[in-house]
Gaussian input, Z-matrix of N, CA and C with variables (Angstrom, degrees):
# hf/3-21g

backbone

0 1
 N
 C     1     B1
 C     2     B2     1     A1
 N     3     B3     2     A2     1     D1
 C     4     B4     3     A3     2     D2
 C     5     B5     4     A4     3     D3
 N     6     B6     5     A5     4     D4
 C     7     B7     6     A6     5     D5
 C     8     B8     7     A7     6     D6
 N     9     B9     8     A8     7     D7
 C    10    B10     9     A9     8     D8
 C    11    B11    10    A10     9     D9
 N    12    B12    11    A11    10    D10
 C    13    B13    12    A12    11    D11
 C    14    B14    13    A13    12    D12
 N    15    B15    14    A14    13    D13
 C    16    B16    15    A15    14    D14
 C    17    B17    16    A16    15    D15
 N    18    B18    17    A17    16    D16
 C    19    B19    18    A18    17    D17
 C    20    B20    19    A19    18    D18
 N    21    B21    20    A20    19    D19
 C    22    B22    21    A21    20    D20
 C    23    B23    22    A22    21    D21
 N    24    B24    23    A23    22    D22
 C    25    B25    24    A24    23    D23
 C    26    B26    25    A25    24    D24
 N    27    B27    26    A26    25    D25
 C    28    B28    27    A27    26    D26
 C    29    B29    28    A28    27    D27
 N    30    B30    29    A29    28    D28
 C    31    B31    30    A30    29    D29
 C    32    B32    31    A31    30    D30
 N    33    B33    32    A32    31    D31
 C    34    B34    33    A33    32    D32
 C    35    B35    34    A34    33    D33
 N    36    B36    35    A35    34    D34
 C    37    B37    36    A36    35    D35
 C    38    B38    37    A37    36    D36
 N    39    B39    38    A38    37    D37
 C    40    B40    39    A39    38    D38
 C    41    B41    40    A40    39    D39
 N    42    B42    41    A41    40    D40
 C    43    B43    42    A42    41    D41
 C    44    B44    43    A43    42    D42
 N    45    B45    44    A44    43    D43
 C    46    B46    45    A45    44    D44
 C    47    B47    46    A46    45    D45
 N    48    B48    47    A47    46    D46
 C    49    B49    48    A48    47    D47
 C    50    B50    49    A49    48    D48
 N    51    B51    50    A50    49    D49
 C    52    B52    51    A51    50    D50
 C    53    B53    52    A52    51    D51
 N    54    B54    53    A53    52    D52
 C    55    B55    54    A54    53    D53
 C    56    B56    55    A55    54    D54
 N    57    B57    56    A56    55    D55
 C    58    B58    57    A57    56    D56
 C    59    B59    58    A58    57    D57
 N    60    B60    59    A59    58    D58
 C    61    B61    60    A60    59    D59
 C    62    B62    61    A61    60    D60
 N    63    B63    62    A62    61    D61
 C    64    B64    63    A63    62    D62
 C    65    B65    64    A64    63    D63
 N    66    B66    65    A65    64    D64
 C    67    B67    66    A66    65    D65
 C    68    B68    67    A67    66    D66
 N    69    B69    68    A68    67    D67
 C    70    B70    69    A69    68    D68
 C    71    B71    70    A70    69    D69
 N    72    B72    71    A71    70    D70
 C    73    B73    72    A72    71    D71
 C    74    B74    73    A73    72    D72
 N    75    B75    74    A74    73    D73
 C    76    B76    75    A75    74    D74
 C    77    B77    76    A76    75    D75
 N    78    B78    77    A77    76    D76
 C    79    B79    78    A78    77    D77
 C    80    B80    79    A79    78    D78
 N    81    B81    80    A80    79    D79
 C    82    B82    81    A81    80    D80
 C    83    B83    82    A82    81    D81
 N    84    B84    83    A83    82    D82
 C    85    B85    84    A84    83    D83
 C    86    B86    85    A85    84    D84
 N    87    B87    86    A86    85    D85
 C    88    B88    87    A87    86    D86
 C    89    B89    88    A88    87    D87
 N    90    B90    89    A89    88    D88
 C    91    B91    90    A90    89    D89
 C    92    B92    91    A91    90    D90
 N    93    B93    92    A92    91    D91
 C    94    B94    93    A93    92    D92
 C    95    B95    94    A94    93    D93
 N    96    B96    95    A95    94    D94
 C    97    B97    96    A96    95    D95
 C    98    B98    97    A97    96    D96
 N    99    B99    98    A98    97    D97
 C   100   B100    99    A99    98    D98
 C   101   B101   100   A100    99    D99
 N   102   B102   101   A101   100   D100
 C   103   B103   102   A102   101   D101
 C   104   B104   103   A103   102   D102
 N   105   B105   104   A104   103   D103
 C   106   B106   105   A105   104   D104
 C   107   B107   106   A106   105   D105
 N   108   B108   107   A107   106   D106
 C   109   B109   108   A108   107   D107
 C   110   B110   109   A109   108   D108
 N   111   B111   110   A110   109   D109
 C   112   B112   111   A111   110   D110
 C   113   B113   112   A112   111   D111
 N   114   B114   113   A113   112   D112
 C   115   B115   114   A114   113   D113
 C   116   B116   115   A115   114   D114
 N   117   B117   116   A116   115   D115
 C   118   B118   117   A117   116   D116
 C   119   B119   118   A118   117   D117
 N   120   B120   119   A119   118   D118
 C   121   B121   120   A120   119   D119
 C   122   B122   121   A121   120   D120
 N   123   B123   122   A122   121   D121
 C   124   B124   123   A123   122   D122
 C   125   B125   124   A124   123   D123
 N   126   B126   125   A125   124   D124
 C   127   B127   126   A126   125   D125
 C   128   B128   127   A127   126   D126
 N   129   B129   128   A128   127   D127
 C   130   B130   129   A129   128   D128
 C   131   B131   130   A130   129   D129
 N   132   B132   131   A131   130   D130
 C   133   B133   132   A132   131   D131
 C   134   B134   133   A133   132   D132
 N   135   B135   134   A134   133   D133
 C   136   B136   135   A135   134   D134
 C   137   B137   136   A136   135   D135
 N   138   B138   137   A137   136   D136
 C   139   B139   138   A138   137   D137
 C   140   B140   139   A139   138   D138
 N   141   B141   140   A140   139   D139
 C   142   B142   141   A141   140   D140
 C   143   B143   142   A142   141   D141
 N   144   B144   143   A143   142   D142
 C   145   B145   144   A144   143   D143
 C   146   B146   145   A145   144   D144
 N   147   B147   146   A146   145   D145
 C   148   B148   147   A147   146   D146
 C   149   B149   148   A148   147   D147
 N   150   B150   149   A149   148   D148
 C   151   B151   150   A150   149   D149
 C   152   B152   151   A151   150   D150
 N   153   B153   152   A152   151   D151
 C   154   B154   153   A153   152   D152
 C   155   B155   154   A154   153   D153
 N   156   B156   155   A155   154   D154
 C   157   B157   156   A156   155   D155
 C   158   B158   157   A157   156   D156
 N   159   B159   158   A158   157   D157
 C   160   B160   159   A159   158   D158
 C   161   B161   160   A160   159   D159
 N   162   B162   161   A161   160   D160
 C   163   B163   162   A162   161   D161
 C   164   B164   163   A163   162   D162
 N   165   B165   164   A164   163   D163
 C   166   B166   165   A165   164   D164
 C   167   B167   166   A166   165   D165
 N   168   B168   167   A167   166   D166
 C   169   B169   168   A168   167   D167
 C   170   B170   169   A169   168   D168
 N   171   B171   170   A170   169   D169
 C   172   B172   171   A171   170   D170
 C   173   B173   172   A172   171   D171
 N   174   B174   173   A173   172   D172
 C   175   B175   174   A174   173   D173
 C   176   B176   175   A175   174   D174
 N   177   B177   176   A176   175   D175
 C   178   B178   177   A177   176   D176
 C   179   B179   178   A178   177   D177
 N   180   B180   179   A179   178   D178
 C   181   B181   180   A180   179   D179
 C   182   B182   181   A181   180   D180
 N   183   B183   182   A182   181   D181
 C   184   B184   183   A183   182   D182
 C   185   B185   184   A184   183   D183
 N   186   B186   185   A185   184   D184
 C   187   B187   186   A186   185   D185
 C   188   B188   187   A187   186   D186
 N   189   B189   188   A188   187   D187
 C   190   B190   189   A189   188   D188
 C   191   B191   190   A190   189   D189
 N   192   B192   191   A191   190   D190
 C   193   B193   192   A192   191   D191
 C   194   B194   193   A193   192   D192
 N   195   B195   194   A194   193   D193
 C   196   B196   195   A195   194   D194
 C   197   B197   196   A196   195   D195
 N   198   B198   197   A197   196   D196
 C   199   B199   198   A198   197   D197
 C   200   B200   199   A199   198   D198
 N   201   B201   200   A200   199   D199
 C   202   B202   201   A201   200   D200
 C   203   B203   202   A202   201   D201
 N   204   B204   203   A203   202   D202
 C   205   B205   204   A204   203   D203
 C   206   B206   205   A205   204   D204
 N   207   B207   206   A206   205   D205
 C   208   B208   207   A207   206   D206
 C   209   B209   208   A208   207   D207
 N   210   B210   209   A209   208   D208
 C   211   B211   210   A210   209   D209
 C   212   B212   211   A211   210   D210
 N   213   B213   212   A212   211   D211
 C   214   B214   213   A213   212   D212
 C   215   B215   214   A214   213   D213
 N   216   B216   215   A215   214   D214
 C   217   B217   216   A216   215   D215
 C   218   B218   217   A217   216   D216
 N   219   B219   218   A218   217   D217
 C   220   B220   219   A219   218   D218
 C   221   B221   220   A220   219   D219
 N   222   B222   221   A221   220   D220
 C   223   B223   222   A222   221   D221
 C   224   B224   223   A223   222   D222
 N   225   B225   224   A224   223   D223
 C   226   B226   225   A225   224   D224
 C   227   B227   226   A226   225   D225
 N   228   B228   227   A227   226   D226
 C   229   B229   228   A228   227   D227
 C   230   B230   229   A229   228   D228
 N   231   B231   230   A230   229   D229
 C   232   B232   231   A231   230   D230
 C   233   B233   232   A232   231   D231
 N   234   B234   233   A233   232   D232
 C   235   B235   234   A234   233   D233
 C   236   B236   235   A235   234   D234
 N   237   B237   236   A236   235   D235
 C   238   B238   237   A237   236   D236
 C   239   B239   238   A238   237   D237
 N   240   B240   239   A239   238   D238
 C   241   B241   240   A240   239   D239
 C   242   B242   241   A241   240   D240
 N   243   B243   242   A242   241   D241
 C   244   B244   243   A243   242   D242
 C   245   B245   244   A244   243   D243
 N   246   B246   245   A245   244   D244
 C   247   B247   246   A246   245   D245
 C   248   B248   247   A247   246   D246
 N   249   B249   248   A248   247   D247
 C   250   B250   249   A249   248   D248
 C   251   B251   250   A250   249   D249
 N   252   B252   251   A251   250   D250
 C   253   B253   252   A252   251   D251
 C   254   B254   253   A253   252   D252

   B1=1.4533
   B2=1.5300
   B3=1.3055
   B4=1.4696
   B5=1.5259
   B6=1.3174
   B7=1.4652
   B8=1.5127
   B9=1.3157
   B10=1.4573
   B11=1.5194
   B12=1.3235
   B13=1.4562
   B14=1.5181
   B15=1.3373
   B16=1.4601
   B17=1.5224
   B18=1.3275
   B19=1.4636
   B20=1.5235
   B21=1.3436
   B22=1.4620
   B23=1.5185
   B24=1.3357
   B25=1.4613
   B26=1.5280
   B27=1.3077
   B28=1.4565
   B29=1.5149
   B30=1.3308
   B31=1.4632
   B32=1.5276
   B33=1.3246
   B34=1.4622
   B35=1.5253
   B36=1.3005
   B37=1.4570
   B38=1.5332
   B39=1.2989
   B40=1.4716
   B41=1.5351
   B42=1.3096
   B43=1.4600
   B44=1.5258
   B45=1.3142
   B46=1.4603
   B47=1.5226
   B48=1.2947
   B49=1.4552
   B50=1.5181
   B51=1.3228
   B52=1.4603
   B53=1.5124
   B54=1.2976
   B55=1.4596
   B56=1.5195
   B57=1.3315
   B58=1.4547
   B59=1.5313
   B60=1.3238
   B61=1.4563
   B62=1.5253
   B63=1.3260
   B64=1.4543
   B65=1.5263
   B66=1.3319
   B67=1.4520
   B68=1.5281
   B69=1.3115
   B70=1.4642
   B71=1.5193
   B72=1.3268
   B73=1.4676
   B74=1.5176
   B75=1.3336
   B76=1.4622
   B77=1.5227
   B78=1.3283
   B79=1.4555
   B80=1.5271
   B81=1.3216
   B82=1.4724
   B83=1.5188
   B84=1.3212
   B85=1.4611
   B86=1.5320
   B87=1.3181
   B88=1.4550
   B89=1.5191
   B90=1.3260
   B91=1.4676
   B92=1.5252
   B93=1.3245
   B94=1.4577
   B95=1.5159
   B96=1.3293
   B97=1.4581
   B98=1.5275
   B99=1.3468
   B100=1.4545
   B101=1.5196
   B102=1.3131
   B103=1.4559
   B104=1.5273
   B105=1.3193
   B106=1.4625
   B107=1.5254
   B108=1.3319
   B109=1.4531
   B110=1.5077
   B111=1.3343
   B112=1.4520
   B113=1.5207
   B114=1.3394
   B115=1.4639
   B116=1.5170
   B117=1.3306
   B118=1.4605
   B119=1.5280
   B120=1.3479
   B121=1.4652
   B122=1.5251
   B123=1.3306
   B124=1.4596
   B125=1.5300
   B126=1.3281
   B127=1.4644
   B128=1.5307
   B129=1.3226
   B130=1.4621
   B131=1.5312
   B132=1.3267
   B133=1.4618
   B134=1.5193
   B135=1.3179
   B136=1.4572
   B137=1.5205
   B138=1.3326
   B139=1.4592
   B140=1.5186
   B141=1.3227
   B142=1.4556
   B143=1.5237
   B144=1.3253
   B145=1.4549
   B146=1.5311
   B147=1.3199
   B148=1.4637
   B149=1.5309
   B150=1.3415
   B151=1.4681
   B152=1.5314
   B153=1.3185
   B154=1.4682
   B155=1.5267
   B156=1.3352
   B157=1.4605
   B158=1.5244
   B159=1.3320
   B160=1.4672
   B161=1.5256
   B162=1.3260
   B163=1.4622
   B164=1.5262
   B165=1.3322
   B166=1.4589
   B167=1.5296
   B168=1.3376
   B169=1.4614
   B170=1.5205
   B171=1.3290
   B172=1.4669
   B173=1.5258
   B174=1.3226
   B175=1.4655
   B176=1.5305
   B177=1.3383
   B178=1.4533
   B179=1.5088
   B180=1.3259
   B181=1.4646
   B182=1.5239
   B183=1.3278
   B184=1.4552
   B185=1.5233
   B186=1.3314
   B187=1.4630
   B188=1.5304
   B189=1.3289
   B190=1.4597
   B191=1.5252
   B192=1.3261
   B193=1.4592
   B194=1.5091
   B195=1.3274
   B196=1.4638
   B197=1.5247
   B198=1.3217
   B199=1.4657
   B200=1.5231
   B201=1.3117
   B202=1.4592
   B203=1.5321
   B204=1.3337
   B205=1.4675
   B206=1.5267
   B207=1.3432
   B208=1.4720
   B209=1.5217
   B210=1.3305
   B211=1.4667
   B212=1.5285
   B213=1.3295
   B214=1.4704
   B215=1.5176
   B216=1.3317
   B217=1.4628
   B218=1.5294
   B219=1.3309
   B220=1.4631
   B221=1.5320
   B222=1.3339
   B223=1.4693
   B224=1.5294
   B225=1.3232
   B226=1.4641
   B227=1.5263
   B228=1.3252
   B229=1.4647
   B230=1.5252
   B231=1.3254
   B232=1.4626
   B233=1.5254
   B234=1.3343
   B235=1.4649
   B236=1.5204
   B237=1.3291
   B238=1.4551
   B239=1.5223
   B240=1.3154
   B241=1.4612
   B242=1.5353
   B243=1.3381
   B244=1.4681
   B245=1.5131
   B246=1.3293
   B247=1.4650
   B248=1.5202
   B249=1.3422
   B250=1.4502
   B251=1.5232
   B252=1.3165
   B253=1.4676
   B254=1.5010
   A1=109.32
   A2=115.32
   A3=121.59
   A4=109.27
   A5=115.79
   A6=121.98
   A7=109.62
   A8=115.79
   A9=122.01
   A10=105.57
   A11=116.69
   A12=122.26
   A13=109.70
   A14=116.72
   A15=121.52
   A16=109.71
   A17=115.55
   A18=122.21
   A19=106.83
   A20=116.95
   A21=121.62
   A22=111.48
   A23=115.69
   A24=123.51
   A25=107.05
   A26=116.83
   A27=120.37
   A28=113.10
   A29=115.18
   A30=121.80
   A31=110.99
   A32=114.52
   A33=119.87
   A34=109.15
   A35=116.13
   A36=123.31
   A37=112.81
   A38=118.46
   A39=122.51
   A40=109.07
   A41=115.32
   A42=120.27
   A43=111.82
   A44=115.58
   A45=123.41
   A46=105.63
   A47=116.18
   A48=120.02
   A49=110.69
   A50=115.19
   A51=121.94
   A52=107.10
   A53=116.34
   A54=120.69
   A55=105.86
   A56=116.35
   A57=121.00
   A58=110.06
   A59=115.26
   A60=121.99
   A61=105.86
   A62=116.44
   A63=121.21
   A64=109.22
   A65=116.07
   A66=121.24
   A67=109.50
   A68=117.79
   A69=122.60
   A70=111.55
   A71=116.99
   A72=119.97
   A73=113.12
   A74=118.09
   A75=121.36
   A76=110.27
   A77=115.88
   A78=119.41
   A79=110.14
   A80=117.04
   A81=121.35
   A82=112.36
   A83=117.96
   A84=121.47
   A85=112.32
   A86=117.54
   A87=121.57
   A88=112.97
   A89=114.71
   A90=121.87
   A91=109.46
   A92=116.17
   A93=119.76
   A94=110.73
   A95=116.03
   A96=121.46
   A97=110.61
   A98=115.41
   A99=120.22
   A100=110.09
   A101=116.58
   A102=121.65
   A103=107.58
   A104=116.85
   A105=119.50
   A106=113.04
   A107=117.90
   A108=118.52
   A109=112.46
   A110=114.47
   A111=122.84
   A112=107.60
   A113=117.27
   A114=121.44
   A115=109.52
   A116=116.06
   A117=122.53
   A118=107.28
   A119=117.50
   A120=119.15
   A121=113.84
   A122=118.28
   A123=120.58
   A124=110.57
   A125=116.66
   A126=121.09
   A127=112.13
   A128=115.93
   A129=122.86
   A130=110.73
   A131=116.54
   A132=122.71
   A133=109.45
   A134=115.03
   A135=120.63
   A136=108.65
   A137=115.96
   A138=121.75
   A139=106.43
   A140=116.82
   A141=121.02
   A142=109.68
   A143=115.56
   A144=121.89
   A145=105.93
   A146=116.04
   A147=122.07
   A148=112.76
   A149=120.40
   A150=117.70
   A151=113.44
   A152=117.63
   A153=120.42
   A154=110.79
   A155=117.06
   A156=120.50
   A157=110.41
   A158=116.99
   A159=120.52
   A160=111.11
   A161=117.39
   A162=121.36
   A163=110.24
   A164=117.36
   A165=120.40
   A166=111.92
   A167=117.59
   A168=119.89
   A169=111.18
   A170=117.37
   A171=120.88
   A172=111.64
   A173=116.95
   A174=121.29
   A175=112.24
   A176=117.84
   A177=120.90
   A178=115.45
   A179=118.37
   A180=120.80
   A181=110.08
   A182=116.43
   A183=122.17
   A184=109.67
   A185=119.23
   A186=120.18
   A187=110.63
   A188=116.56
   A189=120.19
   A190=108.20
   A191=117.41
   A192=121.28
   A193=113.18
   A194=116.91
   A195=120.53
   A196=111.16
   A197=116.98
   A198=120.63
   A199=109.73
   A200=117.42
   A201=120.45
   A202=110.61
   A203=117.45
   A204=120.68
   A205=111.15
   A206=117.04
   A207=121.15
   A208=110.07
   A209=117.31
   A210=121.20
   A211=111.15
   A212=117.51
   A213=120.16
   A214=110.39
   A215=116.32
   A216=120.62
   A217=111.10
   A218=116.80
   A219=121.62
   A220=112.17
   A221=117.37
   A222=123.64
   A223=112.81
   A224=116.37
   A225=121.02
   A226=110.57
   A227=117.35
   A228=120.26
   A229=111.99
   A230=117.47
   A231=119.71
   A232=111.33
   A233=116.36
   A234=119.82
   A235=111.08
   A236=117.29
   A237=121.70
   A238=111.71
   A239=118.30
   A240=122.02
   A241=114.05
   A242=121.00
   A243=118.65
   A244=113.11
   A245=117.43
   A246=120.35
   A247=111.30
   A248=117.99
   A249=120.47
   A250=112.92
   A251=118.99
   A252=121.90
   A253=111.67
   D1=144.48
   D2=-177.52
   D3=-105.93
   D4=141.92
   D5=175.54
   D6=-124.67
   D7=150.76
   D8=168.85
   D9=-95.53
   D10=118.88
   D11=-167.66
   D12=-139.04
   D13=158.31
   D14=174.92
   D15=-86.90
   D16=139.00
   D17=176.94
   D18=-121.19
   D19=123.08
   D20=-172.79
   D21=-76.61
   D22=136.02
   D23=175.48
   D24=-137.68
   D25=176.88
   D26=175.40
   D27=97.10
   D28=-171.53
   D29=-176.97
   D30=-93.47
   D31=178.45
   D32=172.62
   D33=-64.11
   D34=140.25
   D35=178.96
   D36=62.16
   D37=9.08
   D38=-176.57
   D39=-142.22
   D40=53.53
   D41=-174.01
   D42=-73.34
   D43=139.59
   D44=166.59
   D45=-127.60
   D46=158.36
   D47=-173.88
   D48=-128.60
   D49=143.07
   D50=168.72
   D51=-99.21
   D52=140.20
   D53=172.87
   D54=-94.19
   D55=119.69
   D56=-173.27
   D57=-127.80
   D58=152.94
   D59=167.78
   D60=-92.71
   D61=123.44
   D62=-171.90
   D63=-143.97
   D64=150.89
   D65=177.00
   D66=-67.47
   D67=142.94
   D68=-176.24
   D69=-59.32
   D70=-34.69
   D71=-174.73
   D72=-77.73
   D73=-10.05
   D74=179.76
   D75=-79.41
   D76=150.57
   D77=175.85
   D78=-77.95
   D79=176.47
   D80=-173.03
   D81=-59.22
   D82=-40.89
   D83=-177.83
   D84=-95.81
   D85=15.03
   D86=-177.03
   D87=-73.26
   D88=-178.88
   D89=-178.93
   D90=-69.22
   D91=125.37
   D92=179.74
   D93=-95.15
   D94=157.37
   D95=176.73
   D96=-76.52
   D97=-41.79
   D98=-179.51
   D99=-163.98
   D100=142.12
   D101=174.23
   D102=-84.63
   D103=125.58
   D104=-176.30
   D105=-119.91
   D106=1.93
   D107=179.17
   D108=178.97
   D109=-178.34
   D110=-175.15
   D111=-147.15
   D112=141.40
   D113=179.99
   D114=-141.59
   D115=125.93
   D116=177.02
   D117=-116.80
   D118=103.23
   D119=-176.93
   D120=-70.18
   D121=-22.53
   D122=-178.40
   D123=-74.63
   D124=-47.84
   D125=177.77
   D126=-87.74
   D127=-6.94
   D128=-178.35
   D129=57.91
   D130=45.34
   D131=177.61
   D132=-107.14
   D133=144.42
   D134=178.34
   D135=-138.38
   D136=135.41
   D137=170.36
   D138=-124.51
   D139=128.05
   D140=-179.29
   D141=-127.24
   D142=133.70
   D143=171.71
   D144=-90.15
   D145=86.62
   D146=-169.95
   D147=-60.31
   D148=-43.99
   D149=178.40
   D150=-59.92
   D151=-38.36
   D152=178.50
   D153=-68.18
   D154=-40.04
   D155=179.01
   D156=-64.45
   D157=-44.78
   D158=178.71
   D159=-62.48
   D160=-37.43
   D161=177.95
   D162=-59.71
   D163=-49.26
   D164=-178.41
   D165=-68.23
   D166=-36.50
   D167=177.92
   D168=-65.97
   D169=-38.93
   D170=178.12
   D171=-67.02
   D172=-29.17
   D173=178.61
   D174=-82.63
   D175=-2.86
   D176=174.54
   D177=105.32
   D178=11.85
   D179=177.79
   D180=-67.42
   D181=142.00
   D182=179.80
   D183=-107.10
   D184=122.93
   D185=176.11
   D186=-77.81
   D187=146.97
   D188=173.34
   D189=-71.65
   D190=172.75
   D191=-176.45
   D192=-59.47
   D193=-46.38
   D194=-178.35
   D195=-67.30
   D196=-42.54
   D197=178.79
   D198=-64.97
   D199=-37.90
   D200=178.39
   D201=-62.65
   D202=-40.20
   D203=177.01
   D204=-63.23
   D205=-41.22
   D206=178.50
   D207=-63.63
   D208=-42.57
   D209=-179.11
   D210=-68.40
   D211=-36.76
   D212=176.99
   D213=-64.54
   D214=-42.59
   D215=179.90
   D216=-62.20
   D217=-35.04
   D218=178.87
   D219=-86.64
   D220=-0.06
   D221=178.04
   D222=59.45
   D223=39.50
   D224=178.46
   D225=-73.36
   D226=-33.69
   D227=-177.22
   D228=-68.28
   D229=-25.43
   D230=176.67
   D231=-67.05
   D232=-30.15
   D233=177.73
   D234=-77.37
   D235=-24.95
   D236=-178.08
   D237=-76.24
   D238=-39.60
   D239=-171.55
   D240=-64.01
   D241=-45.19
   D242=-178.96
   D243=-61.62
   D244=-30.03
   D245=-179.52
   D246=-70.50
   D247=-28.35
   D248=-178.24
   D249=-83.46
   D250=-20.77
   D251=-176.98
   D252=-72.01

């Protein structure tokens, strides 16, 4: 099973995160399937590759709680629903 998860990058006390599609059995810093976004909580910046995220969600990927909040804020789920109807 695939999850959309945050992967920590950056320096000490200055964390930034990549949003990645990764196998559930992999650890946080493990090999990812694909990088689908970027999140900087300090500057509150987000970059999302929406077509890649929609592809993984349609294939059954489950976002973690934090990633789900980021996707809701960016209104990615609104783009997903019309395609499924």
